[in-house]
DOBA-939195 format. One line per 5 residues: number of its first residue (from 1); their letters; for each residue x, y, z of N, C-alpha, C, O, CB. Coordinates in steps of 0.02 Angstrom, whole numbers, plus 50000, padded with zeros to 5 digits. Glycine has a CB too. Example, Ala and Ser with C-alpha at 12.3 -4.5 7.8 and 13.67 -1.06 7.14 Angstrom:
# DOBA-939195
1 = as = 50660 49716 50390 50615 49775 50390 50660 49835 50390 50712 49834 50423 50565 49776 50452 ~ 50642 49888 50354 50684 49947 50357 50645 50002 50394 50670 50057 50402 50704 49970 50286
This chain:
# DOBA-939195
1 = xxxxx = 57781 54668 55090 57770 54606 55053 57756 54623 54979 57716 54668 54965 57711 54566 55083 ~ 57788 54588 54934 57777 54598 54862 57726 54547 54838 57727 54489 54858 57843 54593 54822 ~ 57683 54570 54794 57634 54524 54765 57666 54485 54708 57709 54511 54673 57573 54562 54741 ~ 57645 54423 54697 57674 54383 54643 57653 54409 54574 57600 54440 54568 57654 54309 54649 ~ 57695 54397 54524 57680 54421 54456 57615 54392 54430 57581 54423 54390 57737 54403 54409
6 = xxxxx = 57596 54332 54453 57536 54299 54428 57472 54330 54455 57418 54316 54430 57538 54225 54445 ~ 57478 54370 54507 57418 54399 54538 57396 54460 54498 57418 54516 54511 57431 54418 54612 ~ 57352 54448 54450 57325 54502 54409 57250 54507 54419 57219 54461 54446 57342 54491 54334 ~ 57221 54562 54397 57149 54573 54405 57114 54560 54338 57141 54579 54286 57135 54644 54430 ~ 57056 54529 54339 57018 54519 54277 57002 54586 54243 56987 54635 54277 56953 54480 54290
11 = xxxxx = 57005 54587 54176 56991 54650 54141 56923 54678 54158 56915 54739 54163 56997 54639 54066 ~ 56874 54635 54166 56806 54658 54180 56798 54691 54248 56748 54724 54261 56759 54601 54175 ~ 56848 54683 54291 56844 54712 54357 56868 54784 54358 56854 54821 54406 56885 54671 54406 ~ 56903 54805 54306 56931 54873 54304 56886 54917 54260 56872 54899 54203 57003 54872 54277 ~ 56863 54974 54286 56818 55017 54247 56854 55047 54187 56914 55060 54189 56790 55073 54291
16 = xxxxx = 56815 55058 54133 56844 55088 54073 56861 55161 54085 56908 55188 54056 56796 55082 54014 ~ 56822 55194 54128 56835 55264 54145 56841 55271 54220 56802 55241 54257 56778 55310 54118 ~ 56889 55309 54242 56899 55319 54314 56858 55379 54338 56840 55423 54299 56973 55330 54329 ~ 56844 55380 54403 56807 55434 54433 56854 55488 54458 56904 55474 54491 56763 55408 54491 ~ 56839 55550 54440 56880 55606 54462 56835 55660 54492 56794 55689 54456 56923 55635 54402
21 = xxxxx = 56841 55675 54556 56889 55646 54603 56870 55574 54623 56814 55552 54609 56894 55689 54666 ~ 56917 55538 54655 56902 55469 54674 56842 55464 54722 56829 55510 54760 56963 55437 54706 ~ 56807 55408 54718 56750 55396 54762 56775 55391 54834 56827 55361 54847 56712 55332 54741 ~ 56738 55420 54880 56755 55414 54951 56742 55342 54974 56687 55317 54964 56715 55465 54995 ~ 56791 55309 55005 56780 55240 55026 56728 55234 55081 56722 55277 55124 56846 55210 55051
26 = xxxxx = 56690 55180 55078 56641 55164 55130 56675 55121 55183 56712 55075 55166 56578 55128 55101 ~ 56663 55136 55246 56693 55096 55300 56663 55026 55300 56603 55017 55290 56682 55130 55368 ~ 56706 54976 55311 56684 54906 55309 56726 54865 55357 56780 54886 55379 56689 54878 55238 ~ 56701 54805 55372 56737 54759 55416 56738 54690 55384 56687 54667 55356 56705 54756 55487 ~ 56795 54657 55388 56803 54588 55364 56829 54546 55421 56872 54568 55459 56851 54585 55302
31 = xxxxx = 56803 54485 55428 56822 54442 55484 56849 54376 55457 56816 54341 55418 56763 54429 55531 ~ 56910 54359 55478 56940 54295 55461 56924 54246 55518 56952 54251 55573 57017 54301 55450 ~ 56880 54199 55504 56864 54147 55552 56917 54092 55548 56934 54068 55494 56794 54117 55540 ~ 56944 54073 55605 56997 54023 55608 56978 53964 55652 56938 53970 55698 57062 54055 55634 ~ 57006 53907 55635 57001 53848 55678 57064 53807 55669 57098 53812 55618 56937 53805 55662
36 = xxxxx = 57081 53768 55719 57140 53724 55714 57120 53660 55678 57072 53626 55697 57169 53708 55784 ~ 57157 53642 55626 57147 53580 55589 57203 53532 55600 57249 53546 55639 57139 53595 55515 ~ 57201 53474 55568 57252 53422 55578 57323 53445 55560 57371 53422 55589 57235 53362 55537 ~ 57328 53492 55512 57394 53514 55489 57409 53586 55505 57459 53614 55483 57401 53503 55415 ~ 57366 53618 55545 57377 53688 55562 57313 53728 55558 57259 53699 55548 57430 53719 55516
41 = xxxxx = 57318 53793 55565 57258 53835 55564 57223 53833 55497 57255 53829 55445 57275 53906 55582 ~ 57157 53835 55498 57116 53838 55438 57073 53900 55439 57051 53922 55493 57072 53774 55431 ~ 57061 53929 55381 57020 53990 55375 56956 53974 55337 56955 53932 55292 57060 54046 55338 ~ 56902 54008 55356 56837 53999 55324 56834 54046 55265 56840 54107 55273 56779 54012 55374 ~ 56824 54018 55205 56824 54057 55143 56757 54050 55107 56724 53998 55112 56881 54035 55097
46 = xxxxx = 56738 54102 55072 56676 54101 55033 56691 54124 54961 56725 54174 54951 56622 54146 55065 ~ 56665 54087 54913 56669 54109 54843 56607 54151 54829 56551 54125 54829 56675 54049 54793 ~ 56618 54214 54815 56563 54260 54806 56525 54245 54742 56553 54222 54693 56589 54332 54805 ~ 56461 54259 54743 56418 54247 54685 56441 54290 54627 56455 54349 54636 56344 54262 54702 ~ 56446 54260 54568 56465 54299 54509 56410 54350 54494 56351 54338 54504 56476 54252 54448
51 = xxxxx = 56432 54407 54470 56384 54459 54454 56372 54508 54510 56337 54558 54501 56320 54429 54434 ~ 56402 54495 54569 56395 54543 54623 56433 54607 54605 56484 54603 54572 56421 54514 54690 ~ 56408 54665 54627 56439 54728 54607 56512 54733 54628 56552 54766 54593 56401 54785 54637 ~ 56531 54701 54684 56600 54706 54707 56629 54636 54716 56602 54595 54752 56604 54746 54774 ~ 56685 54623 54682 56723 54560 54690 56681 54498 54674 56689 54446 54706 56750 54555 54760
56 = xxxxx = 56636 54504 54625 56596 54446 54606 56639 54389 54582 56685 54399 54542 56547 54465 54552 ~ 56625 54328 54605 56662 54269 54585 56728 54258 54622 56758 54205 54615 56676 54272 54514 ~ 56750 54307 54661 56813 54300 54696 56803 54263 54763 56748 54261 54790 56844 54369 54709 ~ 56857 54234 54788 56856 54199 54852 56879 54248 54906 56931 54280 54898 56900 54135 54850 ~ 56841 54253 54960 56856 54304 55011 56833 54279 55079 56807 54223 55086 56821 54371 54993
61 = xxxxx = 56844 54321 55129 56820 54308 55197 56752 54343 55207 56736 54389 55169 56872 54333 55249 ~ 56713 54323 55256 56650 54358 55270 56663 54431 55288 56713 54448 55319 56612 54323 55327 ~ 56616 54473 55269 56623 54544 55286 56576 54587 55245 56542 54563 55200 56695 54567 55276 ~ 56575 54651 55262 56532 54698 55226 56536 54767 55255 56573 54780 55303 56461 54673 55225 ~ 56496 54811 55226 56498 54881 55246 56465 54894 55314 56423 54856 55337 56464 54923 55194
66 = xxxxx = 56486 54949 55345 56458 54971 55408 56387 54998 55397 56375 55036 55351 56503 55025 55441 ~ 56341 54976 55440 56273 55003 55441 56272 55061 55491 56302 55056 55544 56220 54947 55460 ~ 56239 55117 55474 56237 55173 55522 56215 55152 55591 56236 55182 55641 56191 55227 55496 ~ 56172 55102 55596 56147 55080 55662 56200 55041 55701 56190 55027 55760 56085 55037 55654 ~ 56255 55023 55669 56309 54989 55705 56342 55034 55757 56379 55010 55799 56362 54964 55656
71 = xxxxx = 56328 55099 55753 56357 55146 55801 56318 55151 55866 56339 55185 55913 56362 55215 55770 ~ 56261 55116 55870 56218 55123 55929 56258 55109 55993 56288 55056 56001 56158 55076 55924 ~ 56256 55156 56039 56296 55151 56100 56263 55108 56154 56292 55096 56206 56310 55219 56128 ~ 56201 55086 56141 56165 55049 56192 56184 54975 56195 56159 54938 56237 56091 55055 56180 ~ 56228 54953 56150 56246 54882 56148 56284 54862 56211 56332 54896 56230 56289 54867 56085
76 = xxxxx = 56263 54807 56244 56301 54780 56300 56366 54751 56273 56365 54714 56223 56259 54724 56339 ~ 56421 54768 56304 56487 54760 56272 56536 54730 56322 56540 54753 56379 56514 54828 56245 ~ 56572 54678 56302 56626 54652 56344 56691 54653 56304 56693 54633 56246 56610 54580 56368 ~ 56743 54677 56337 56808 54681 56303 56833 54752 56302 56804 54796 56333 56804 54653 56233 ~ 56887 54764 56265 56914 54832 56261 56861 54882 56239 56821 54868 56194 56973 54834 56212
81 = xxxxx = 56860 54939 56271 56810 54990 56256 56823 55022 56187 56878 55017 56161 56809 55044 56310 ~ 56772 55055 56159 56781 55086 56093 56841 55133 56089 56871 55140 56036 56719 55123 56075 ~ 56858 55165 56144 56917 55210 56143 56980 55171 56127 57024 55196 56091 56924 55246 56210 ~ 56986 55111 56154 57043 55068 56139 57044 55049 56065 57095 55052 56032 57042 55004 56184 ~ 56986 55028 56040 56981 55009 55970 56997 55069 55924 57027 55060 55871 56911 54981 55953
86 = xxxxx = 56976 55128 55945 56990 55188 55905 57066 55198 55897 57090 55214 55843 56958 55250 55937 ~ 57103 55188 55951 57175 55195 55947 57205 55141 55903 57250 55155 55863 57207 55192 56018 ~ 57182 55079 55909 57209 55024 55870 57191 55030 55796 57232 55014 55753 57183 54958 55897 ~ 57131 55055 55781 57108 55057 55712 57121 55124 55678 57109 55131 55618 57035 55041 55710 ~ 57144 55173 55717 57160 55237 55688 57100 55276 55664 57099 55303 55608 57207 55228 55631
91 = xxxxx = 57049 55279 55706 56987 55314 55687 56954 55343 55749 56980 55335 55804 56939 55267 55649 ~ 56896 55374 55740 56860 55402 55796 56825 55347 55836 56817 55291 55813 56809 55453 55772 ~ 56803 55366 55897 56772 55317 55942 56707 55289 55914 56695 55229 55917 56759 55348 56009 ~ 56664 55332 55886 56601 55308 55858 56612 55260 55801 56578 55208 55796 56558 55367 55835 ~ 56659 55275 55757 56673 55230 55702 56704 55165 55726 56688 55112 55700 56720 55264 55651
96 = xxxxx = 56747 55170 55777 56777 55109 55804 56723 55062 55831 56724 55002 55819 56827 55127 55860 ~ 56675 55091 55868 56619 55050 55893 56582 55018 55835 56565 54959 55837 56571 55092 55937 ~ 56568 55059 55783 56530 55034 55726 56568 54979 55689 56537 54931 55666 56515 55091 55678 ~ 56633 54985 55684 56672 54933 55649 56671 54867 55686 56664 54814 55655 56744 54957 55640 ~ 56678 54869 55752 56675 54808 55791 56606 54777 55786 56599 54716 55778 56692 54822 55865
101 = xxxxx = 56554 54818 55790 56485 54792 55785 56473 54765 55715 56440 54713 55707 56434 54847 55801 ~ 56498 54798 55664 56490 54774 55595 56525 54707 55586 56500 54662 55552 56517 54825 55545 ~ 56583 54699 55618 56619 54636 55614 56577 54579 55644 56572 54525 55615 56687 54641 55649 ~ 56547 54592 55702 56506 54541 55734 56443 54528 55693 56424 54470 55683 56486 54563 55806 ~ 56411 54580 55669 56349 54572 55631 56361 54535 55565 56325 54488 55549 56318 54641 55616
106 = xxxxx = 56412 54556 55527 56425 54524 55463 56445 54451 55471 56427 54409 55430 56480 54562 55426 ~ 56482 54435 55524 56502 54366 55536 56440 54323 55549 56437 54265 55527 56550 54362 55595 ~ 56392 54350 55585 56330 54313 55597 56288 54308 55534 56263 54254 55518 56290 54346 55653 ~ 56281 54364 55498 56240 54363 55437 56267 54315 55385 56229 54276 55356 56236 54433 55408 ~ 56332 54316 55374 56361 54280 55318 56386 54210 55336 56392 54167 55292 56417 54319 55289
111 = xxxxx = 56401 54198 55399 56429 54132 55417 56392 54098 55474 56407 54041 55490 56501 54140 55436 ~ 56344 54132 55504 56306 54102 55559 56344 54096 55624 56323 54059 55668 56284 54035 55538 ~ 56400 54130 55630 56440 54129 55691 56426 54193 55730 56432 54248 55704 56517 54123 55675 ~ 56405 54185 55793 56384 54242 55833 56432 54252 55892 56436 54210 55937 56313 54232 55858 ~ 56467 54308 55892 56514 54325 55945 56477 54365 55999 56488 54425 56007 56575 54365 55917
116 = xxxxx = 56435 54330 56036 56395 54361 56089 56374 54307 56138 56372 54248 56121 56333 54398 56060 ~ 56358 54327 56199 56337 54279 56249 56290 54311 56300 56278 54371 56298 56398 54251 56285 ~ 56264 54269 56344 56216 54292 56394 56249 54328 56452 56214 54357 56494 56176 54234 56419 ~ 56315 54326 56456 56353 54362 56507 56421 54378 56478 56439 54352 56425 56359 54320 56573 ~ 56460 54421 56511 56525 54441 56484 56574 54383 56473 56620 54390 56433 56556 54491 56529
121 = xxxxx = 56565 54328 56509 56611 54272 56501 56579 54212 56468 56603 54155 56473 56639 54252 56569 ~ 56523 54224 56432 56486 54169 56401 56479 54183 56326 56474 54241 56305 56416 54161 56434 ~ 56478 54129 56286 56465 54134 56214 56411 54084 56197 56413 54027 56219 56530 54122 56171 ~ 56362 54105 56157 56309 54059 56140 56337 54000 56100 56387 54006 56065 56254 54095 56098 ~ 56305 53942 56108 56327 53882 56071 56277 53863 56018 56296 53834 55966 56336 53824 56119
126 = xxxxx = 56213 53877 56029 56160 53861 55980 56137 53925 55946 56098 53963 55974 56100 53825 56015 ~ 56161 53936 55885 56142 53997 55849 56080 53988 55806 56053 54037 55780 56200 54021 55807 ~ 56058 53925 55797 56000 53913 55754 55937 53945 55783 55891 53962 55746 55989 53839 55745 ~ 55934 53954 55849 55874 53984 55879 55868 54058 55859 55816 54088 55871 55876 53978 55955 ~ 55921 54087 55830 55919 54157 55809 55913 54163 55733 55930 54215 55705 55982 54193 55834
131 = xxxxx = 55889 54110 55700 55884 54112 55627 55840 54168 55602 55856 54202 55554 55857 54046 55601 ~ 55783 54179 55636 55738 54233 55614 55773 54301 55619 55766 54343 55575 55673 54233 55656 ~ 55810 54310 55673 55847 54373 55682 55902 54380 55630 55916 54435 55606 55877 54377 55754 ~ 55933 54325 55612 55985 54327 55561 55956 54352 55495 55986 54395 55463 56017 54257 55551 ~ 55899 54327 55475 55867 54350 55413 55846 54423 55419 55851 54460 55371 55806 54305 55396
136 = xxxxx = 55823 54443 55478 55801 54512 55487 55861 54560 55485 55854 54617 55462 55765 54520 55554 ~ 55919 54538 55508 55979 54579 55503 55998 54588 55430 56015 54643 55409 56037 54547 55543 ~ 55996 54534 55392 56014 54538 55321 55968 54586 55284 55991 54625 55242 56011 54468 55288 ~ 55904 54582 55298 55855 54626 55264 55852 54696 55294 55815 54738 55270 55786 54594 55268 ~ 55892 54708 55346 55896 54773 55381 55831 54791 55417 55819 54849 55432 55913 54827 55332
141 = xxxxx = 55789 54741 55430 55730 54752 55471 55748 54757 55545 55708 54781 55585 55678 54696 55460 ~ 55807 54735 55562 55829 54733 55632 55901 54756 55636 55941 54743 55591 55822 54661 55661 ~ 55918 54791 55689 55987 54811 55701 56020 54761 55747 55986 54724 55783 55991 54883 55730 ~ 56086 54760 55747 56121 54716 55793 56105 54734 55865 56094 54690 55906 56197 54719 55781 ~ 56103 54799 55880 56086 54820 55949 56017 54795 55969 56008 54772 56025 56090 54897 55954
146 = xxxxx = 55969 54800 55923 55902 54777 55938 55900 54702 55951 55865 54679 55996 55855 54794 55882 ~ 55937 54664 55912 55938 54592 55922 55969 54574 55990 55941 54534 56027 55978 54558 55866 ~ 56026 54604 56005 56059 54588 56068 56017 54608 56128 56013 54571 56177 56127 54623 56071 ~ 55985 54666 56123 55942 54689 56178 55884 54641 56190 55869 54623 56247 55916 54759 56163 ~ 55852 54621 56136 55792 54579 56143 55807 54511 56174 55762 54480 56202 55759 54571 56076
151 = xxxxx = 55869 54488 56168 55887 54422 56195 55934 54427 56255 55958 54376 56280 55919 54380 56141 ~ 55947 54488 56279 55991 54496 56336 56061 54472 56324 56092 54442 56368 55962 54461 56395 ~ 56087 54485 56263 56154 54461 56245 56206 54517 56249 56191 54576 56239 56153 54432 56174 ~ 56266 54495 56265 56323 54541 56271 56369 54530 56211 56388 54473 56196 56362 54530 56338 ~ 56387 54584 56176 56434 54579 56120 56504 54564 56147 56528 54598 56193 56435 54644 56078
156 = xxxxx = 56537 54513 56119 56603 54492 56144 56659 54523 56100 56689 54489 56059 56609 54415 56144 ~ 56670 54587 56111 56723 54621 56074 56792 54592 56090 56838 54597 56051 56723 54696 56090 ~ 56798 54561 56149 56862 54533 56169 56882 54473 56127 56940 54451 56131 56859 54513 56241 ~ 56837 54445 56087 56853 54387 56046 56881 54407 55978 56904 54364 55940 56791 54345 56036 ~ 56881 54471 55963 56907 54496 55899 56977 54523 55908 56993 54555 55958 56861 54550 55870
161 = xxxxx = 57019 54511 55858 57087 54537 55857 57096 54576 55792 57085 54548 55738 57141 54479 55863 ~ 57116 54640 55795 57127 54678 55733 57187 54651 55695 57237 54632 55725 57138 54753 55749 ~ 57182 54650 55629 57235 54620 55588 57265 54669 55538 57326 54674 55533 57208 54559 55551 ~ 57224 54704 55500 57250 54749 55448 57197 54798 55426 57139 54794 55448 57277 54708 55387 ~ 57216 54844 55382 57171 54895 55357 57186 54907 55283 57239 54933 55266 57177 54962 55398
166 = xxxxx = 57139 54887 55240 57148 54893 55167 57097 54941 55138 57039 54941 55158 57143 54825 55133 ~ 57120 54983 55092 57076 55030 55058 57076 55014 54983 57130 55004 54953 57098 55104 55071 ~ 57017 55010 54953 57011 54996 54881 57048 55050 54841 57042 55109 54858 56937 54992 54860 ~ 57084 55031 54788 57121 55081 54748 57076 55137 54722 57015 55127 54713 57155 55047 54690 ~ 57105 55194 54710 57067 55254 54693 57029 55249 54628 56976 55281 54621 57114 55313 54690
171 = xxxxx = 57052 55210 54580 57019 55207 54515 56955 55165 54516 56918 55165 54467 57066 55180 54463 ~ 56942 55129 54570 56883 55086 54574 56820 55128 54587 56822 55177 54625 56892 55034 54630 ~ 56763 55110 54556 56701 55147 54568 56668 55130 54634 56631 55170 54661 56652 55133 54512 ~ 56682 55070 54662 56658 55051 54728 56719 55043 54773 56762 55000 54761 56615 54985 54725 ~ 56723 55085 54824 56782 55085 54866 56763 55073 54939 56711 55095 54963 56821 55150 54859
176 = xxxxx = 56807 55036 54974 56795 55020 55044 56859 55032 55084 56914 55017 55061 56771 54947 55052 ~ 56850 55059 55143 56904 55065 55192 56891 55010 55243 56851 55019 55290 56906 55138 55226 ~ 56924 54953 55234 56906 54892 55269 56956 54874 55323 57016 54868 55310 56899 54835 55220 ~ 56931 54866 55384 56972 54839 55438 56962 54764 55441 56906 54739 55444 56954 54873 55506 ~ 57017 54728 55441 57016 54655 55446 57025 54635 55519 57068 54662 55554 57070 54622 55400
181 = xxxxx = 56986 54586 55541 56991 54558 55608 57001 54482 55601 56981 54453 55551 56928 54575 55651 ~ 57030 54452 55652 57033 54379 55655 57000 54357 55720 57001 54393 55770 57107 54353 55651 ~ 56972 54297 55719 56941 54267 55778 56937 54193 55766 56952 54168 55712 56870 54298 55791 ~ 56916 54157 55817 56905 54085 55811 56832 54070 55821 56797 54106 55857 56949 54046 55862 ~ 56808 54017 55791 56738 53998 55798 56727 53973 55870 56761 53927 55892 56718 53943 55746
186 = xxxxx = 56679 54002 55906 56667 53981 55975 56647 53908 55979 56617 53880 55933 56612 54024 56007 ~ 56664 53877 56035 56648 53806 56045 56573 53795 56040 56534 53832 56069 56674 53783 56114 ~ 56554 53744 56003 56484 53728 55993 56452 53760 55932 56399 53738 55911 56446 53747 56053 ~ 56483 53812 55904 56456 53844 55845 56488 53814 55781 56540 53782 55783 56469 53920 55848 ~ 56454 53827 55726 56477 53801 55661 56467 53854 55607 56412 53881 55600 56441 53735 55643
191 = xxxxx = 56519 53869 55570 56512 53915 55514 56475 53880 55457 56488 53821 55443 56582 53941 55490 ~ 56430 53916 55424 56392 53886 55370 56394 53930 55308 56424 53983 55307 56319 53874 55392 ~ 56361 53906 55255 56361 53941 55191 56292 53968 55175 56276 53979 55116 56385 53895 55135 ~ 56250 53978 55226 56181 54000 55214 56178 54076 55206 56151 54112 55248 56135 53978 55272 ~ 56206 54099 55152 56204 54170 55135 56195 54177 55060 56221 54137 55021 56269 54207 55158
196 = xxxxx = 56157 54227 55040 56145 54237 54969 56204 54268 54933 56202 54275 54872 56085 54281 54960 ~ 56257 54286 54970 56314 54318 54938 56369 54269 54918 56416 54287 54884 56343 54369 54985 ~ 56363 54205 54940 56415 54156 54926 56387 54097 54887 56334 54070 54903 56447 54132 54991 ~ 56424 54078 54834 56406 54018 54796 56427 53955 54832 56395 53903 54825 56437 54020 54726 ~ 56480 53959 54871 56503 53903 54912 56547 53930 54968 56572 53986 54964 56542 53851 54868
201 = xxxxx = 56555 53889 55019 56598 53908 55075 56633 53845 55101 56605 53791 55098 56557 53943 55132 ~ 56694 53854 55125 56733 53796 55146 56791 53819 55190 56808 53878 55193 56758 53757 55085 ~ 56821 53770 55224 56880 53782 55264 56942 53760 55226 56942 53707 55193 56875 53744 55332 ~ 56995 53799 55229 57059 53782 55198 57116 53807 55242 57110 53859 55274 57064 53812 55125 ~ 57169 53771 55243 57230 53799 55272 57252 53856 55226 57238 53853 55166 57287 53745 55281
206 = xxxxx = 57285 53906 55252 57309 53960 55208 57353 53933 55151 57349 53957 55095 57349 54011 55248 ~ 57394 53884 55166 57438 53855 55114 57397 53823 55058 57413 53832 55000 57485 53803 55144 ~ 57345 53785 55077 57303 53753 55026 57263 53804 54986 57254 53795 54925 57257 53703 55059 ~ 57239 53856 55019 57202 53908 54983 57247 53943 54932 57225 53958 54877 57173 53959 55032 ~ 57309 53955 54951 57356 53986 54904 57374 53938 54848 57383 53959 54791 57419 54009 54940
211 = xxxxx = 57379 53873 54864 57392 53823 54812 57333 53819 54764 57343 53812 54703 57405 53754 54844 ~ 57272 53824 54789 57213 53826 54746 57217 53885 54698 57200 53879 54639 57148 53829 54788 ~ 57239 53942 54725 57245 54002 54682 57297 53990 54627 57285 54006 54569 57265 54063 54724 ~ 57355 53963 54646 57407 53951 54596 57384 53902 54542 57405 53907 54484 57471 53923 54629 ~ 57340 53855 54561 57315 53806 54513 57256 53833 54473 57230 53799 54429 57295 53743 54549
216 = xxxxx = 57234 53894 54488 57179 53924 54451 57110 53903 54475 57061 53912 54440 57185 53908 54381 ~ 57107 53874 54536 57043 53850 54562 57003 53905 54598 56943 53897 54610 57055 53792 54609 ~ 57035 53959 54616 57000 54014 54647 57031 54080 54627 57088 54082 54603 57000 54007 54725 ~ 56995 54133 54636 57021 54200 54623 57028 54238 54688 56981 54240 54728 56975 54238 54574 ~ 57086 54268 54699 57099 54304 54760 57117 54377 54745 57158 54391 54702 57156 54270 54800
221 = xxxxx = 57086 54422 54781 57107 54492 54779 57168 54500 54824 57178 54460 54870 57050 54540 54800 ~ 57209 54552 54812 57270 54560 54851 57261 54558 54926 57302 54526 54960 57302 54625 54833 ~ 57210 54591 54957 57205 54586 55030 57196 54514 55054 57222 54496 55107 57147 54628 55054 ~ 57158 54474 55017 57148 54404 55037 57212 54365 55028 57230 54325 55071 57091 54372 54995 ~ 57247 54376 54973 57310 54341 54960 57361 54357 55015 57393 54312 55042 57338 54359 54891
226 = xxxxx = 57367 54421 55032 57416 54441 55082 57396 54413 55150 57439 54388 55187 57421 54519 55086 ~ 57332 54417 55168 57310 54392 55234 57323 54317 55240 57347 54294 55292 57235 54406 55244 ~ 57309 54278 55188 57323 54207 55189 57397 54194 55196 57418 54149 55233 57295 54173 55126 ~ 57438 54232 55161 57511 54224 55166 57536 54239 55236 57580 54205 55261 57546 54269 55115 ~ 57507 54290 55268 57527 54306 55337 57505 54252 55386 57542 54234 55431 57497 54374 55357
231 = xxxxx = 57444 54226 55377 57420 54174 55421 57459 54109 55414 57465 54070 55462 57346 54161 55408 ~ 57486 54097 55355 57525 54037 55343 57589 54035 55385 57620 53982 55391 57543 54031 55269 ~ 57609 54091 55413 57669 54094 55454 57657 54068 55525 57704 54062 55563 57696 54165 55456 ~ 57594 54055 55542 57577 54035 55611 57561 53960 55614 57528 53933 55570 57518 54076 55637 ~ 57585 53928 55668 57576 53856 55675 57507 53837 55701 57484 53782 55689 57628 53828 55721
236 = xxxxx = 57474 53884 55736 57408 53869 55762 57369 53933 55769 57395 53988 55760 57413 53832 55829 ~ 57304 53926 55786 57261 53985 55793 57285 54029 55850 57284 54091 55843 57189 53963 55804 ~ 57305 53999 55905 57327 54039 55962 57385 54085 55943 57387 54143 55965 57348 53994 56019 ~ 57430 54060 55903 57487 54101 55881 57464 54160 55839 57491 54215 55846 57536 54059 55842 ~ 57416 54148 55795 57390 54203 55753 57355 54256 55796 57363 54315 55784 57342 54176 55699
241 = xxxxx = 57317 54233 55845 57280 54281 55887 57327 54321 55932 57309 54376 55954 57229 54244 55929 ~ 57386 54293 55947 57434 54329 55990 57480 54375 55950 57518 54413 55980 57476 54280 56029 ~ 57477 54373 55885 57524 54410 55843 57519 54485 55858 57464 54513 55862 57510 54397 55769 ~ 57577 54517 55866 57579 54589 55877 57584 54624 55810 57634 54616 55774 57639 54609 55924 ~ 57533 54661 55793 57530 54692 55727 57514 54766 55732 57476 54788 55775 57478 54656 55684
246 = xxxxx = 57545 54805 55687 57528 54875 55680 57476 54880 55625 57484 54851 55571 57591 54919 55664 ~ 57423 54917 55637 57368 54922 55589 57379 54985 55547 57354 55039 55563 57299 54924 55625 ~ 57416 54978 55493 57430 55033 55448 57382 55031 55388 57366 54977 55363 57504 55031 55423 ~ 57359 55088 55367 57313 55092 55310 57351 55078 55246 57399 55113 55229 57278 55162 55307 ~ 57330 55026 55210 57363 55006 55147 57318 55027 55090 57261 55005 55084 57376 54929 55145
251 = xxxxx = 57344 55072 55046 57307 55096 54988 57345 55076 54925 57390 55112 54904 57297 55174 54992 ~ 57328 55019 54895 57364 54996 54835 57348 55040 54775 57301 55080 54775 57346 54924 54820 ~ 57389 55032 54724 57377 55065 54659 57368 55010 54606 57397 54956 54612 57436 55113 54640 ~ 57329 55025 54555 57319 54979 54499 57355 55007 54439 57345 55066 54421 57243 54968 54484 ~ 57397 54966 54407 57435 54988 54348 57427 54937 54293 57413 54878 54306 57510 54999 54365
256 = xxxxx = 57435 54959 54232 57433 54914 54174 57504 54897 54154 57543 54940 54134 57396 54947 54114 ~ 57523 54833 54161 57590 54811 54145 57587 54745 54106 57551 54699 54126 57633 54802 54209 ~ 57624 54742 54052 57630 54680 54013 57561 54653 53993 57549 54592 53993 57668 54627 54052 ~ 57516 54698 53976 57450 54678 53952 57403 54654 54006 57351 54625 53990 57458 54625 53903 ~ 57419 54666 54070 57376 54644 54125 57370 54699 54177 57414 54741 54184 57404 54578 54156
261 = xxxxx = 57315 54696 54215 57306 54743 54270 57338 54714 54333 57321 54658 54354 57230 54758 54282 ~ 57384 54752 54362 57420 54729 54421 57410 54778 54479 57398 54837 54469 57495 54719 54405 ~ 57416 54751 54539 57410 54792 54599 57480 54803 54628 57518 54755 54638 57363 54758 54651 ~ 57495 54865 54642 57560 54883 54672 57547 54906 54743 57507 54951 54755 57596 54939 54630 ~ 57582 54875 54790 57574 54894 54860 57622 54950 54877 57677 54954 54850 57585 54834 54907
266 = xxxxx = 57601 54994 54923 57646 55048 54944 57703 55020 54987 57698 54966 55016 57607 55103 54984 ~ 57757 55058 54990 57812 55037 55032 57791 55041 55105 57756 55088 55124 57875 55081 55020 ~ 57811 54992 55146 57792 54995 55217 57823 55055 55251 57878 55077 55232 57813 54931 55254 ~ 57789 55083 55302 57817 55141 55336 57881 55124 55372 57891 55068 55394 57766 55169 55386 ~ 57925 55174 55378 57988 55165 55414 57976 55169 55489 57962 55223 55515 58042 55217 55391
271 = xxx = 57980 55113 55522 57964 55111 55594 58015 55148 55637 58002 55165 55694 57958 55040 55617 ~ 58075 55161 55608 58127 55192 55649 58129 55267 55640 58167 55301 55675 58194 55163 55630 ~ 58089 55293 55595 58091 55365 55583 58045 55401 55630 58039 55462 55628 58072 55382 55510
């Protein structure tokens, strides 16, 4: 997929001096929450607070870096085992477990959606009773494993679908190796904007979110723009969740062209070779 000519990066986002050697990316997870709307699937988007060290003011999906405690093996787990996720995500088993747990934790911290239940086939419907735990997770006073254990909850890894893998360009001072997941909001739950990292949050169809970008109403980084464009190809949430995708690591480059900073995507791998 080629990025449009209009998709440029703000000058203030690009460092005046690059780091040599490049900074090692931090592992992270991003989750695209989906729901079916009147005209097709809608995605939950957040406009990040301006002044944040990474992607301040940009519109993005919930997500964040892996916490070392996300690797805790004591978490009650339903769905494909970490070995399966390791094969799908192209990483080791411990990291695969941590990425799935980070996806669940960040989704709860930033959007109030909890992918867990009291049994392997159950998902909680009332997440407000876990408000204190949500704040404790944000402040790192509590781990996801500790929260789930204390309430007898099972992590629902089966509700997550891997989507893509993006790595921040080498010239950036803050770099992330981010696995993107998609899921749907469980019945009875509601995504909210009660996070200190977002100035606002809302639902948009991918087409409308891209139209907002073209009109200058939001700022999108390339991974968000590409993900929205891919989701726009699906008629409903079920279709997006069934999509067969290869999770290839995408490492863009940043170049200066025509007086603007542009992102160049690598050529896709040759599947027949």
